C-alpha positions in Angstrom: -47.0 65.7 -44.5 -47.5 67.6 -47.8 -48.1 71.3 -47.2 -48.7 73.5 -50.3 -49.3 77.2 -50.5 -52.2 78.0 -52.9 -53.8 81.3 -54.0 -57.4 81.5 -54.5 -59.7 83.7 -56.6 -62.6 83.6 -54.2 -63.0 82.7 -50.5 -66.7 83.5 -49.6 -68.6 80.5 -51.0 -72.3 79.8 -50.9 -73.5 77.6 -48.1 -76.5 75.6 -47.0 -75.6 76.1 -43.4 -75.2 79.9 -43.3 -75.3 82.4 -46.1 -71.6 81.8 -46.8 -68.9 79.4 -46.0 -65.1 80.0 -45.7 -62.6 77.1 -45.7 -59.2 78.5 -44.9 -57.5 75.3 -45.8 -57.9 72.4 -48.1 -57.4 69.1 -46.2 -57.2 68.5 -42.5 -54.5 66.8 -40.4 -57.0 65.7 -37.7 -57.5 62.8 -40.1 -60.9 61.7 -38.9 -61.6 58.4 -40.6 -65.4 59.2 -41.0 -64.9 62.6 -42.6 -67.0 63.1 -45.8 -64.6 66.0 -46.7 -62.1 63.4 -48.0 -64.5 62.7 -50.9 -65.3 66.3 -51.8 -61.8 67.6 -51.3 -60.3 65.1 -53.7 -62.8 65.8 -56.3 -61.8 69.4 -56.7 -58.2 69.5 -55.5 -56.5 66.7 -57.4 -54.9 65.3 -54.2 -54.4 61.6 -54.2 -52.7 61.4 -50.8 -54.4 59.8 -47.8 -56.8 61.9 -45.9 -54.9 63.8 -43.1 -51.5 63.7 -44.9 -51.9 67.0 -46.9 -52.9 70.6 -46.3 -53.2 73.4 -48.8 -52.9 76.8 -47.1 -55.0 79.5 -48.9 -52.3 81.9 -48.3 -54.0 85.0 -49.9 -57.4 84.2 -48.3 -57.5 87.3 -46.1 -56.5 89.6 -49.0 -59.3 88.1 -51.2 -61.9 88.4 -48.4 -61.2 92.1 -48.0 -62.0 92.6 -51.7 -65.1 90.4 -51.6 -66.8 91.5 -48.4 -67.4 95.1 -49.7 -69.1 93.7 -52.8 -71.4 91.1 -51.2 -74.5 91.3 -49.2 -73.9 90.9 -45.4 -74.7 87.4 -44.2 -73.9 84.6 -41.8 -70.5 83.0 -42.5 -69.9 79.4 -41.5 -66.3 78.4 -40.8 -65.7 75.6 -42.0 -67.5 72.8 -44.0 -64.5 70.9 -45.4 -61.7 71.5 -42.9 -61.0 72.3 -39.3 -60.2 76.1 -39.2 -58.2 75.4 -36.1 -56.2 72.4 -37.1 -52.6 72.5 -35.9 -51.2 74.3 -39.0 -53.4 77.3 -38.1 -51.0 78.0 -35.2 -48.3 78.9 -37.7 -50.2 80.5 -40.5 -53.0 82.3 -38.7 -55.3 82.3 -41.7 -58.4 81.7 -39.7 -57.4 84.5 -37.3 -56.8 86.9 -40.0 -60.2 86.1 -41.7 -62.0 86.5 -38.4 -60.5 90.0 -37.9 -61.8 91.1 -41.2 -65.2 89.7 -40.6 -65.3 91.4 -37.0 -64.3 94.7 -38.6 -67.2 94.6 -41.0 -69.6 93.2 -38.3 -70.6 90.0 -40.2 -72.3 87.3 -38.1 -70.1 84.1 -37.8 -70.6 80.4 -36.9 -67.4 78.5 -36.1 -67.2 74.6 -35.8 -64.0 73.0 -34.6 -62.5 70.2 -32.6 -59.5 72.2 -31.4 -58.9 74.3 -28.3 -56.5 76.4 -30.4 -59.6 78.6 -30.8 -59.0 80.0 -27.4 -56.0 81.8 -28.7 -58.4 84.1 -30.7 -60.8 85.0 -27.8 -59.8 88.6 -28.2 -61.0 88.5 -31.8 -64.1 86.5 -31.1 -65.2 89.0 -28.4 -65.4 91.7 -31.0 -68.3 90.0 -32.8 -71.9 91.1 -32.0 -73.3 87.9 -33.5 -71.2 84.7 -33.1 -71.7 81.0 -32.3 -68.8 78.6 -31.6 -69.4 74.9 -31.5 -67.3 71.8 -30.9 -67.7 68.4 -32.5 -67.9 65.7 -29.8 -68.9 62.3 -30.9 -68.1 60.5 -27.7 -66.4 60.8 -24.3 -64.6 57.4 -24.8 -61.0 58.5 -25.4 -60.0 55.1 -27.0 -62.9 55.2 -29.5 -62.1 58.8 -30.4 -58.4 57.9 -31.0 -59.5 55.3 -33.5 -61.9 57.5 -35.3 -60.3 61.0 -34.9 -56.7 60.0 -34.9 -55.0 63.4 -34.4 -57.8 65.5 -33.1 -57.7 66.9 -29.6 -59.3 64.8 -26.9 -63.0 65.1 -25.9 -62.0 66.4 -22.5 -59.8 69.1 -24.0 -62.6 70.2 -26.3 -65.1 70.3 -23.3 -62.6 72.6 -21.3 -62.4 74.9 -24.3 -66.3 74.9 -24.6 -66.6 75.9 -21.0 -64.0 78.7 -21.4 -66.0 80.1 -24.4 -69.2 79.9 -22.6 -67.7 81.7 -19.6 -66.4 84.4 -21.9 -70.0 85.2 -22.9 -69.9 83.5 -26.4 -72.9 81.6 -27.6 -71.9 77.9 -27.9 -73.2 74.6 -29.4 -72.2 71.0 -29.4 -72.3 69.0 -32.6 -72.7 65.2 -31.8 -72.0 63.8 -35.2 -71.4 61.6 -36.8 -73.2 59.3 -34.4 -71.4 56.2 -35.4 -73.7 53.2 -36.3 -74.9 51.2 -33.4 -73.7 53.8 -30.8 -75.8 53.3 -27.6 -78.1 56.1 -26.5 -76.2 56.1 -23.1 -73.1 57.1 -24.9 -74.9 60.0 -26.6 -76.6 60.9 -23.3 -73.2 61.1 -21.5 -72.0 63.7 -24.0 -75.2 65.7 -23.5 -75.0 65.6 -19.7 -71.3 66.4 -19.6 -71.6 69.5 -21.9 -75.1 70.9 -21.5 -74.1 73.4 -18.8 -71.8 75.0 -21.4 -73.8 74.6 -24.6 -76.8 76.7 -25.8 -77.8 74.1 -28.3 -77.1 70.6 -29.6 -76.9 69.2 -33.2 -77.1 65.6 -34.0 -76.2 64.0 -37.2 -75.6 60.5 -38.7 -72.7 59.1 -40.6 -72.8 60.3 -44.2 -71.7 57.6 -46.5 -69.6 58.6 -49.5 -67.6 56.4 -52.0 -64.9 54.5 -50.3 -65.9 55.8 -46.9 -67.5 52.7 -45.7 -64.6 50.5 -46.7 -62.2 52.8 -44.7 -64.3 52.6 -41.5 -64.7 48.7 -41.9 -61.0 48.5 -41.4 -61.7 49.2 -37.7 -62.6 46.0 -35.9 -65.7 47.3 -34.2 -67.2 48.3 -37.6 -66.0 45.5 -39.9 -69.5 44.1 -40.2 -71.2 47.3 -41.1 -73.9 47.2 -43.9 -76.1 50.1 -45.2 -79.4 48.3 -44.6 -78.7 47.8 -40.9 -77.4 51.3 -40.5 -80.7 52.7 -41.8 -82.7 50.6 -39.3 -80.4 51.8 -36.6 -80.7 55.5 -37.4 -84.5 55.4 -37.7 -84.6 54.1 -34.1 -82.0 56.2 -32.5 -83.5 59.3 -34.0 -86.7 58.8 -31.9 -84.6 58.1 -28.9 -82.7 61.3 -29.3 -85.9 63.3 -29.5 -87.0 61.8 -26.2 -83.5 62.4 -24.7 -83.6 66.2 -25.6 -87.0 66.5 -23.9 -85.8 64.7 -20.8 -82.6 66.7 -20.6 -84.3 70.0 -21.5 -81.9 70.9 -24.2 -82.4 72.8 -27.5 -81.8 70.2 -30.1 -81.8 69.9 -33.9 -81.5 66.5 -35.5 -80.2 66.7 -39.0 -81.1 63.3 -40.2 
């Protein structure tokens, strides 16, 4: 594992999800094979290592945020778009926690997306926010499938326990079912919805976003070795309508992002 301390000049970036986005780290040791962040990260970071084998720690991020937050218009901050803010290295460095303490101090609204129950460590900070949403990415309840696709991420069951704890703590929650891997059966998606809807205020659904070299990586997994783009398009067009119907039947608030 290559760990590097980096110093940044800015930390509050523009975002199409919220008004701003903060990525406390570059890289992610969860090493999810489907992650589009691999493509974007290598474009700007210069890393050549395999995805999941490096992390840059933005060691001065809290210091920079303190300077930026007083100069910028208040807005929703999404944490994070190209890394998991609660990947294992956060336990040591606490960059995400320190960033959240600053955002809470200035009463900025926050949306956090993660796969890690480590977020429960920061319940004391999360409870200070007047406007906050926390969501977990859960693509399947199948532990074996997730181990192949999300090699070092916490198990789906661990994420669901953390989701439940957050909901019980009065925090607004969501579940992000994405990427829906090509040819995933509706029943598999339905099982995630039914297992989590008691603890989730809303659901998001997204397809696999193909970036250069990503398809080749995924096709190394036996179940996906015959993937082709044309068949994927037909699949997603069909499953989209099925998800709309599922959302109605399950009476959930749902947003389909494809």
